[in-house]
N, C-alpha and C positions, 0 to 999 in steps of 0.2 A: 447536493455538491458538498463538499467537505473543504478543507484547506488544511488539514493536515498539522493542526495545532491540536494538541492531546487536553481534553479537558479535564479526565478523571484516571487513574487506574483502577480497574475494578478487578474482582476476583471471581473464576469460575466456581458457582456454587454447584452443578451437577452438569453433566454430559450423559445425555440418555440416546443410546442408538436404538434405531428404527430400521424398518423394513428397505426403507431408500431415504438415506441421511441420517439425521440425527436432530435431537433437539438439545440447544445450549441454554442455561439458566446462570445469569451473572448478577453477583451481588454489588453495588455499587450506592450513592446516596446523591452525588451531583447532578449527572446527566437524567437523571428520574425525574426532575423537579417539573418538568412541563412535558414528560414524555407520554404522549398518548399513545392508544394500541393501533396498531397499522403504521406507527413513524418509522422512518428510516433512523439507523444508528450504525456508527461505524466501530466494530469490535476487531481490533488488529489490523486496520484499514480495509477490512471486508464491509461494505455496506449489507446490513440486513433488516428484517421486518419485525419489530419489536413486538411480540403477543406477553399477556399476562403482565402488563407493567403494573409494577406497585411501587409504595416511596421507597424500598431499599432493595429492588431486583427488577430484572425484565428477563424475560425468554425471547429465544429465537430459534427459527426452524433453520438447520442446514442442508442444503440440497447436496446431492451425490458430487457434483459439478465444484461445488464451494470446497467440500472436504478435500478434494482431488487437485485444485487449483492453488489452495491456500494451506498456511499451517493449523488452521483450526480444528482438524481432526487429531492434532497432537496434544490438544488440551485436556486437561486432568482437572478434577474438583482443585480449587486451591491455586491453581496457575493464574498469574496476573495477566491481565488485558488491556489494551490501550482502550480509550472509549472518546468518541466524537460525535456529537449532534450536528446535523445538516447545517450548513449557515444561513442565516436568516436574512432577509432583504437589507435590511439595515445594518446588518454586521460589516464587519473589517476581513479583506483578504487577507489574513497576515502572513500564510504561508503560501501554499499556490492552490491552483485549481486541481483538488484530487475527487476521483468518481467514486471511490471504494469500489471498482473493478479491477481487480488485484490480476496482474499478468503472469504472474510465476511466482517463484520462491528462490531464494538465492541460500548458498551455504554461510552460516556463519563461521569465521575464520578466527578474528581476535578483536579484542578491545585492548589498546595501550595505552596508559595514563602518560597525558603529555606536563601534568603539572597543573596546579592552580584548579583542579577538580574538571578539566578538560580532558577528553578520550579521544582516541585514533580506532575508529570503525573499518575492520575491512570485512568486506563479504564477497564470495564468488557467485557472479551473476550468469545464468544461462545463457548460451551462446545467442539464440535467438531474440534475445533482448538488447543485445550489443547496438544494434542500428538508433537504438532510441535514447542512448546515455551521450552525454556530452560532458567533458571538464567545465565546472561553474553551472551545471544544469541541475533542474530540478528532479528529485525523485522521492518517493514514499515508500518507507519502509516500516512495516507493523504501523502504517498509517500516519508514521510521523513524517512532516514536508523537512526535508535535508537538501542539502546542496552536496553535489559530488565534487570532491576537493581532489580526488585523482583518480585515473583508469590507466592501471597498468594491465595488459592483457584482459583476463577475465576477472579481475579482481578491482572493483570497487572501493573506494575509501570516502569517508565522512566525518569529519569531526563533530563530537559530541559535546556541546556546553553544558555547566553543572545543571542546569534546570532541567534539560532533559532527560541527562543521565538518573536525575532523582524521581522524575514524574512520569516515565515510561517504563516500557519492558526492557528495552535497548540494554540496560546494564545487568540483566539477569540469565543471559545465554552462555551457554559451552560449546565449545568447536562443533559444527557437526549440525548445530540446529538450526531449523527453516526458519528464514525470515519471510514475510510477503512484501513483494516488491510491486508498485504499481507505478510504471512510467509516465513522463509527461504527456498529458494528451494531445498537446500542440505538436510535439515530436513525432507522435503516431501519424497525424494527420501530413505532415510535412513528409515523412519517407514515403506514405502510399503514395502522395502526389507525385514526386520523383520518380518512384518506380514504375508510376504509369506512363509517365513522360520519357522514361530510359527506354520502355518499351516500343514508342514510336518508331517507325523507321525515318531516317533523316531524308530532309528535301533534296532532291537531287533536279538536275539539267533535263534528264532523263526521265525522272518522275513527273516533270511538269511537260515533257513533250508528249509522253503517254496519256496524260490527261487534256490534251489537246490545245495546251498554252506555248 
C-alpha cells in the first residue's frame, strides 16, 4: 500500500520492449536505500516489482495490461518518473490509501499559474471513472495524492502546491499527454455496494403475500 506522497523524482534509463510487455530501468538515489529484490515500488502510481536493485537504479517488468492501462508505455530514456516505496507499518498515512492499481488514464488539458508558485491542474477523465469522483475527494494522479477541487462535466481540477510542482512530474506535461488515475478505493467499494442494492426488487405487499406472509 502507498500513500501518494512522492519520495523521489527518478529518471528512466531504458525501456526494453519484449515479446510480451517490456522491462523498465529507472535511475534514482533515495528509494534504493532499502529496496530489495522483489519489493514493490510505485512508478508514476503503478505498483511494480523491483528487480536488479542497485544503489543507483532498479528495473521492473511491465505486463501488457500495465502498458495498456497506464502511461508507462509512453516513457522513454530520460523521462522523469514519480517514485514511492510502500508504506511501512510505523509510517504515517500523509496522503490517502493508494494501491498502485491504476484505473485508467486522463488527458492533460492545462496547468495554469495561480500565483505564489501555486498551479491549477485540469484533466479530462474517462466517463467510466466519473462515479468514483467527488468534490473534495481524493485521487492519485501519476501516483500523487491530490484533492479534487472542481468537477465540471468530464474535467477534473486540482491545485498543485509549490512543493508538488517542484518534486513530481506534474509540471512537465503538455496538452494531450496521458496521466495515470487511481480513484479512491473506498469510493469504488461504495459504488459497487450501491449498484447491487439498486438491482434488488423493492419490497411490496404483493411480494410478501407471494412468499406466505
